[in-house]
C-alpha positions in Angstrom: 50.4 16.3 -92.2 48.0 18.9 -90.9 48.0 17.0 -87.7 51.9 17.4 -87.2 51.6 21.0 -88.4 48.9 22.0 -85.8 50.6 19.8 -83.1 54.0 21.7 -83.6 52.0 25.0 -83.4 50.4 24.2 -80.2 53.7 23.0 -78.7 55.4 26.2 -79.7 52.4 28.2 -78.3 52.7 26.1 -75.0 56.3 26.8 -74.8 55.7 30.7 -75.4 53.1 30.7 -72.8 55.2 28.8 -70.4 57.9 31.5 -70.7 55.4 34.3 -70.3 54.1 32.8 -67.0 57.5 32.4 -65.8 58.5 35.7 -66.5 55.4 37.0 -64.5 56.3 34.9 -61.7 59.8 36.3 -61.5 58.7 39.8 -61.4 56.0 39.4 -58.8 57.5 39.9 -55.3 56.8 37.6 -52.4 54.0 38.7 -50.0 56.9 38.7 -47.5 59.0 41.2 -49.0 56.6 44.3 -48.7 55.0 44.3 -45.1 51.6 45.9 -44.8 51.6 49.6 -43.9 50.3 50.0 -40.5 47.2 52.2 -40.4 46.8 54.2 -37.1 43.1 54.3 -36.6 41.5 56.8 -34.4 39.3 55.7 -31.8 35.9 57.5 -31.6 35.5 59.1 -28.1 32.2 58.0 -26.7 29.9 60.6 -25.5 30.0 61.0 -21.6 26.7 60.2 -20.1 25.3 62.5 -17.6 25.1 60.5 -14.2 22.0 62.5 -13.3 20.2 61.6 -16.4 17.5 58.9 -15.9 18.2 55.3 -16.7 16.2 53.7 -19.8 13.0 51.9 -19.1 13.4 48.1 -18.9 11.3 45.9 -21.3 8.8 43.1 -20.2 11.4 40.3 -21.0 14.2 42.1 -19.1 11.9 41.8 -16.0 11.3 38.4 -16.9 15.0 37.6 -17.5 16.1 39.3 -13.9 13.6 37.1 -12.3 14.6 33.7 -13.8 18.3 34.1 -14.3 19.3 33.1 -10.8 17.1 30.1 -10.9 18.7 29.1 -14.3 22.2 29.7 -13.2 21.5 27.5 -10.0 19.9 24.7 -12.1 22.6 24.9 -15.0 25.8 25.9 -13.4 28.2 24.8 -16.1 26.3 26.8 -18.8 27.5 30.0 -20.3 25.5 33.3 -20.1 24.7 33.0 -23.9 23.0 29.5 -23.3 21.3 30.4 -20.2 19.8 33.6 -22.1 18.7 31.2 -24.8 16.7 29.0 -22.5 15.1 32.0 -20.7 13.9 33.5 -24.2 12.6 30.1 -25.4 10.6 29.8 -22.0 9.5 33.4 -22.4 8.0 32.5 -25.9 6.3 29.6 -24.6 4.8 31.6 -21.6 1.0 32.1 -21.7 -0.2 35.6 -22.3 -1.6 36.0 -18.8 1.7 35.6 -17.2 3.4 37.6 -19.6 0.8 40.4 -18.9 2.2 40.9 -15.4 5.6 41.6 -16.8 4.1 44.0 -19.4 2.5 45.9 -16.6 5.9 46.0 -14.8 7.4 47.6 -18.0 4.5 50.1 -18.2 5.4 51.3 -14.6 8.8 51.6 -15.4 8.3 53.5 -18.9 6.1 56.1 -17.0 8.7 56.3 -14.2 11.1 57.2 -17.0 9.1 59.6 -18.7 8.4 61.5 -15.4 12.3 61.3 -14.7 13.2 62.7 -18.0 10.5 65.6 -17.7 12.4 66.6 -14.2 15.7 66.0 -15.6 14.8 68.4 -18.5 13.3 71.0 -16.2 16.3 71.0 -13.7 19.2 70.8 -16.1 17.3 72.9 -18.9 18.6 70.2 -21.5 16.4 68.7 -24.0 16.8 65.0 -23.1 16.4 62.6 -26.0 16.1 59.0 -24.7 17.0 56.1 -27.0 13.6 55.9 -28.8 12.5 59.5 -28.6 14.7 60.8 -31.4 12.7 58.7 -34.0 9.2 59.9 -32.6 10.5 63.5 -32.6 11.5 63.3 -36.0 8.2 61.9 -37.1 6.4 64.2 -34.9 8.4 67.2 -36.5 7.5 65.9 -40.0 3.8 65.7 -39.4 3.9 69.4 -37.8 5.8 70.6 -41.0 3.0 68.9 -43.3 0.2 70.3 -41.2 1.8 74.0 -41.4 2.0 73.3 -45.1 -1.6 72.5 -45.4 -2.6 75.2 -43.2 -0.7 77.9 -45.4 -2.2 76.2 -48.3 -5.8 76.7 -47.0 -5.0 80.3 -46.1 -3.8 81.0 -49.7 -6.5 78.8 -51.4 -8.5 81.0 -53.9 -11.2 78.3 -54.1 -12.1 79.2 -50.5 -13.1 82.8 -51.3 -16.8 83.9 -50.7 -18.1 83.8 -54.2 -21.4 84.9 -54.9 -22.6 85.0 -51.3 -23.6 88.2 -50.1 
């Protein structure tokens, strides 16, 4: 007897649940009824680079890449640029340190060229020139200078540094 009562309660519950679900389905609009609002995104304007500013220095890998790219393009004419780059990068990793050192020397010369040109650019234009990696070093140097100034001030104001008992 209880089984039939429980079964009838469950069936009533299912019927009510079904009608509830159907009522929600009827009231929800189809996605095509409401078109998505078009949001106009403003494009960021790129900073215009000064044409007189020195070019960034190349890394050792870039020098190696420039040497080997044409050879790989001739050897594998049907490969895309990305695949050629991957091949050259894997060859660079397997290259002995002695051969890599020559490319590192070229990169060092290019970095010194860049620093000289940036100093010349700063003196000619009067602008403070910030290269790609110089901003980070300038920030860390500024923090170190601030810490040094605080230490110097603490040393000056230190009561323990006074001449006590010395005549």
